[in-house]
N, C-alpha and C positions, 0 to 999 in steps of 0.2 A: 718361613719365606714360602712354604710350600700350603700353606692354610686353605683348603679351598672354599671357605666362606670369601675369600679374596679375590677370587678368579671366576666365581658366577657372576652371571650376567644377572641385571636388572634392566630398569628403564633404557632402552636402545641409544646409543651415544650419538651426540649432534653436534655440529661443527663446534658451538660454544665449550662441549666439552673436550675436545683437544685442543682449545686455546689455552683451556685454563691449564692443561698439563705443562703448557711452556712456561709458568711462572709469569703472568704478564709483570706483576709489578715489579717483579726482580729484574725481567728482562728490561722494562723503563730506565732502570739506573743503569742497566749495563749497557743502553744505545746511547744513554746522554754522557756517560762517559768517556765513551770509546768516540763519539762523535766530537766531544772536548778536544781528546788527545789527538784526532787526525787536523782538527781546525787550528788549534796552536802551534802546530810544527812549523818548522820555516820555509816548507816547500808547501806549495799551492796544488790541488787537486781538482781534478775536472769533477764538475757537480755531478756529472752521470754517474763517473767510477765512486766519488765520494756517497752516493746516494746508495748505489750498490753495495759497497762495500758495508757499509753500516747495515744493511739490512742481512747481508750475510752473518754477520758480526751477532746481531740480534738472532738469527736463525740459529748459530751456534749455541747460545746461551739458551732459546727455550729448550734446543735438544739435552742440554745439561740439566735442566729444569725437568724434562719427563724422564730421563734416566732416573734421577732423583727420586721421583715418586713410584717411577716402575721397582726401584729398590727398595722403598721406605714403605709398601702400603702397609704393611703389616703394622708400622707403630704409628702410621697416619691413621689408622681405623680405633685408634686406641685413645689418641690427642683429642681433646674437644675441640681446638684451635682446628684441627685438617681431617677432621672427619667427613666433611661433606666433599672432599677430593674424590675426582671422577671415579677412583681406582677403590676405596672403601665404600663408596655407593654400589659400586658393581654396575658404572653405566659405563664403563672402558675396563679392558680386560686388562690382567699386568703383561700378557705376550702381544698385545696391540700395542701398549705404551712402551714396552722396549723396543718392539719394531719401529715404531713411531720416532723413538728418539735415535735411533739408531742410523735411519736413514737422514734425518734432517741433519744428524752429524757429518756424514758424507757428503751429504752436498752441502753443506756449509762451509767446508774446510776447501772441498775441490774447489767451488766456485770463489771463493775470496782468494786462492791462489791465482787462479786465472785472470781475476780482476784486478786484482792490485798485484802481488806477490807473494814469495812463497815465504818467506820469514811471518807475515802477518799471518799466511794459513797456518804455520807450525805453529805460532804461538795461539792461534784459535784451538788446534787439536790438543794439545799440552792442556790448555786452560779447561777444555771440555774433560779430557783424561782425569788432569787433577782434580776436579770437582766430583766427576761422576764414581773414580774410584777410588782416588785415594781418601778424598773427606768422606764421601758416601756411603763408600763399602767398607772401609776401612776404620778411619779415624772418629767417625761420629760415634759408635759403640764401643770404641776401644779406650778412649782418653778424655779425660774433661779440658784436655788441650785441644780438643777437637778445633773449634773454631779459631785458635788462634794460627794454628798453621794452615788449616780449610782456610782460613781468608783470604789468602794468598789465590783461590780462582777467582773473588770477585774484585781482585785489585788489578787482574791484566786487562781488562778492556780498553783503558786509557794507552800503555803500553802497545797493544793491536793497533788502535787507530793511530798512533805515531809511527808506528814502523809500516802501513797502509801509505802514508805519506812520505816516508824518507825513507823506507825500506832498511831501517837500521834502529838499533834502542839507544837512546840518547840520555843524559844525565837527567833531564827533564821529564822523562819517560818512567825514569826509574823513581823520580820524588813523586809524581802522580800516584805509580803505583805503592810506595811508602806509604802516601796519605791513607788511602783506601786500607791497604794492611794492619795499620795500626789504629785506624778507626774501626774495624770492625769488634775486634774485643769487648770492649765498652760498650758499643752498641748493642750486640746481641745479648749479653749478660745483661743488659738492662731491661732486655728483653726476660731473659730466664729469671730475672727476680721474682717476675707476677706470674710466670707460667710456670716457675717448678713444680708444682703438682700434676701438671702434664706431662714432664720430664721422667719427674720420678714413675709415674705408672706405666709409661713407656719404657723405663730401665734405660734410657739415654742418661749417659756419665755427664751430663753438663755441670758447669763448676758448683753451681749450688748445690747440687744433687750428691757430690761426691765431698766438698770440702765446705760444705753450707754456706749461709747469707753475708755471714761477716766476713768472711775471707773474699767471696766474689765483691762483696760491696769494698774492700780494700784494694782488691785488683782493678777494679773499673778505675777508682781514683787514680793509683799507680800507671796504668799504660794511658789516662787521658794526660796525664803530666807530661810521661813521652811523647805523646802525639804533637803535642802545641812545638816543640821546635820543628818536629818532621813538615808541618804544615806552615809554618813561618819562614821555612828557608825555601820555600817556593817563589816567594815575593823576592829573594834576590838573584831567580834564576833568570834567563833568558823570555819565558814566557810568565812571569810575576812584573812587579811594579807597584808605585805607590797606591792606587787605587785597591787593590789585592792586600798589600799590608794592612791598609789602615780597617777596611772592612773584618781581614781574617783576625784581626786583632781582638773585635767585637764578638766574633763569632767562638773563639776559643775560649774569649773570657767567658761568654756564657755557657758552651758545653764543661770550664773548668769548673766554674759555680755547681751547675748542676750535679757533677760527680761529686764534688765535696757534699752538696746535701745529701745525694746518696749514700756517702759515707759515715757521716754522723748520725744517721736514723739508725735505732734500735729496731729490731724485728718486730717489737710489740707496737711500734708507732707505724710502722708501714702494713701492719697487720688492720690496725685501726680505721686507717683512710682508704684501705684497700689499694694498696702501693700508688698512690696518686701520686707521688715526685717521681717514682721509677718510669712511672707512663710518661709523665711530663718530659722526662730527661730522654724516653726513648724518642719521643716525638723531635725533640730538640735535636738528636742525635740525627735524624732525616734532613732535617734543616740544614746542619751542620755541613754537610758531605754535599748537599745539592751546592749551597751557597759556595763551598771554595771553588767549584769547576763553573758555575757562574761567572765567577769573579776572572777566571783566567779567561774565559770568553771575552767579558768586559773588556778585559787589557790587552788582549788580540783585535778588539773593534776600536778601541782608542789609538793603538799604534796604527791601524789602516787609516784611518782618517787622521792622522798628523801629529797625536800627540806623542811627541819626541821626549823619552824619559832620559836623556844623555845623562845628568845630572843623577839620575837614581843608580847606586851603586850596583852591580851586577857580581857577583863573587862566585856564582857556579855555574 
């Protein structure tokens, strides 16, 4: 972690480099799922508080990204996918990235506590700690189960949004958490299958590196099968309904088929078409998660406009 090449300065950093430290693509998912968690909660929130709360949750997510890049700058410099990030290229120093991430963490947690409530702020603080310390500093380089356990960090945002609105943790927010938690391993393992060379070169013990691609394919199918009932359970909660149920059946069918397609392939077939199926399933997994949370918003909008699902069973 003290390689001098990682702290030498190159081109002077600009605003876009610090934005890149926040991992904006990851942050967009954090913002969206947190917003959905807030909007589907049974308590309405003032629009100004809603905007401010989601902003601070986004800043907290960005702070996690900056701290992640600070710690992983050595392996980022090795992996082709991450070589152009601000620290490996020398546009931002490691020290500046650390300071940036820490200050954003303090601002995000403190302001969310003042804007919303201290439960939401506490959950945000724990999320930052879990991603930056438990996952990034410990799990990622220690175990092939890194993404399984570490996936909890990405699953907290809808629970934080729910806490902003209600000041509590409900079964609905736990189910939203569980949906992301169970989705994360097959999503990232699909990526790891075609990025395996990068992880091997960097010494990151992702499952394909430590146990091989055949075992990884088995795990993708197994976790996807386990994911389906979790996703469908939301249909029968207070935030679900027949629209969610019908569309979620399609989404889960697509993802399950993709996982099966990955499972039945041999390594020779995958190499022959440059992991085309794995890349396709990785993209499907992104649409899968976005689709489920969009469906929750559609259900909430339907209820606002008077559609009554009184006959729809709510078991959770």
